N, C-alpha and C positions, 0 to 999 in steps of 0.2 A: 498183886493178885486180886481177883474178884472175890469179894466176900459174899457168902450166901446165907441168908437168914431163912431157914426152912419153916420156922414157926410164925412167920409174918409175911404179909404181902408187901411190906416195905423193904424192897431189895436195895442194898447198897452195892452199886457197881464197882466202887473201890478204885477205879482207874481214871486218870485224867486224860483229857484230849491231848495235852502236851506229851504225855508218855506215849500215847498211840502214834503221834507224829514222829517222835524220836525213833520208835520201833520201825515205822515205815521207811524212814530215811536210812535206817541200818539194814534194810532188806528183810525185815521180819514180817511174819503174818500177824494180822490183827483180826479180832472178831467184832463185827458190827451188828448190833441188834436194833431192830426198828421198834416203833411204838407198839406196846401190847394191844392197843386198840386198833392197830392197822393190820399188818400181816402176822405180827408176833412171831417173826422168824429171824434167823441169824445167818450171816454170810462170813466165811473166812475170806479175807482180802489181802492183797499185796500190791505193791507198785509194779507196773508193767516193766519198769527198768530192772526190777529184781524178780522177774518171773523165771526163776531158775527151775531146772528140772526137779530139784528137791522140793521147792515150794509147790510146784504143780502136783507132784506125787503126793505130798501131804494133803492137799485139798482133795484130790481124787480118792485117796484112801480113807480119810477121816470125815470129810464133809459129805461126799457121795452124790452131791447134786450136780447140776450142769455148771461147768466152768465158763463164765462169761467175761467180757472185757468192756466195762464201762469206759466211755471215752467222751471228751469234751466235744461239743458240736463243731468248733472251729477246726479241730484236728481231723474229725471225721470228714468234714468238707474238703480239707486239703488232700486227703487220701482217696476221695471219691467213694466213701463207704455209704452207699445209698440205702434208704429204708427198705426193709423186707416187704412191707405192705404199703400200698398207695395211700395218698392223702384222703381218699374217699372212705378208707377203712378206719376203724377205731384203733389207733396205735398209742393211745394215751397211757396205757398201763405199763408197757415195756417196749421201748423203741428199738427193737432189733434191726440191725442192718443185714444185708446179704452176708453170709458167712465167708470167711477168708482163710487162706493158707499162704504162707510166704513162699515165693518161687524157689527158694533154696531147700525146700522140704520135699519129701517123696510122697508118702500117704498123708502126712500132716497130722496124724492122730496121736502119735506117741508123745509122752511128756517132753521128751527132748525136742521134738519138732514143734510142739505147741509153744515151748519156750522160745524157739527161734522166731516164730510168728509174732508172739507178743512183744518181744524186745525189738523186732524189726519195725513195729508200728511206731515206737518212740525214738527210733534212730533219727539223728539230725539230718540224715540224707534220705529218709523214707519218701517214697513217691508211690502213686497209685499203681504203677506197673509192677511194683515189687510183690503184688499179691494176686493169687488166683482166686477166682470166685466160681462156684461155692467152695467152701472149705470146712475146717473143723474148729475154728474159733468164732465166737459169737459176740461181735461188738454190739454194745448198747449205747445209744446216744443220750447223754444226760441233758436235762433241761438247761437252758442258758442261765437261769437264776439259781441253779443248784438246789440245795435242800430248802431254800426259802421259797422256791416255786413248787417243788414236789419232794415230799419227805420219804423218798425211796432209797433203796440200797445203791442204785445206779448213781444218783446224784451225790449220795454220801461218799462213795468211792472217789469220784472226781473232785469233790470239794476237799477231801482229806489230802489228796495228792497235791492240789494247789496250795493248801495251807502248809504242807510239808516242804514246799519248794521243789516238788518233783514234776515230771512231765504229766500232763492231765489225762492219764489213762492208767487203769489198773486191772487186776483180775479179781473176780469174786466167785464164790461157790456156795450155794445154799446148803445148810446143815440138815442132813436127813438122819432120823433115828433108826435104830436097828429093826424096828417093826415096820419100816417103810413110810411112816408118817414124818412130818417135819419136826425137828427139835423145837421145843418151846423154851421160854426164858430160863427156868430153873435148870433144865438139862443143858442149855447152852452155857450157863455160868459154871456148872459142874465140869463141863468139858474144858472150859478155859482154865479153871483152877487146876485140873489134872495136868494140862500141857503147858502151863505157865504163859498163857497168851493174854495180852492186854485186851480189855473189853471196852468198847465205846458204844453208846446208844445214840440213835439219830436225833432224838429231842435235844440231847446235849450238844450235838454239832450245830443244830439250829440256834441254840442259845449262844454258843461260842461265836458263830458268824455274826449274829446280831450285835453282840458286845463289841467285837472288833470293828465292825462297820460304823457303829455308833461313835466309837473312840476316834476313828478316822474323820468322821464328819465334824466332830467337836474340834479337832485339831485344825481342820480346814477353815472353820468359822473364826478361829482365833487369829 
């Protein structure tokens, strides 16, 4: 559980990266918080492989933001998910592709049909023609270097999927407060405490990746 220290700015997140990875592999939702000096926002995330109707409903009900689908660039290229804006435009902040629905859906908007679309993306047999464009799911292409290149939720989701040994695609939904503004750190931690959700912050993912890659380099040098 995330521990909250209301009397201090020194927040103890209380959860390890390893616990978050275990939860993702088990099909659970995890809360990812970015650097307070960046957006200071949180996203509920899950693996695309476990984009169940229940997980999507939980995101839509509790997070209230836009449900997006961070995806590794190589998978987006394989499925021909092209950027929504051209190269002459500034796509640096959020690399949305043209929206999609799986061909086996009708309107594509229900939680059931968004589940079909998300899980279709990570099917071993997925191909470009399996998806209509435009649709109701919003792929976001992560930077090739992940959080080491850009410390955003998009890259965090894809990096966590890779670290968990899952397909490099997930769902994320921004956490909105009841007053219509975005939830900030203390509100996010209180939500996680209430619902028993593991919390990971992006600076810790950056540290974790650097540590792992440093260990791999050391082994290769020996």
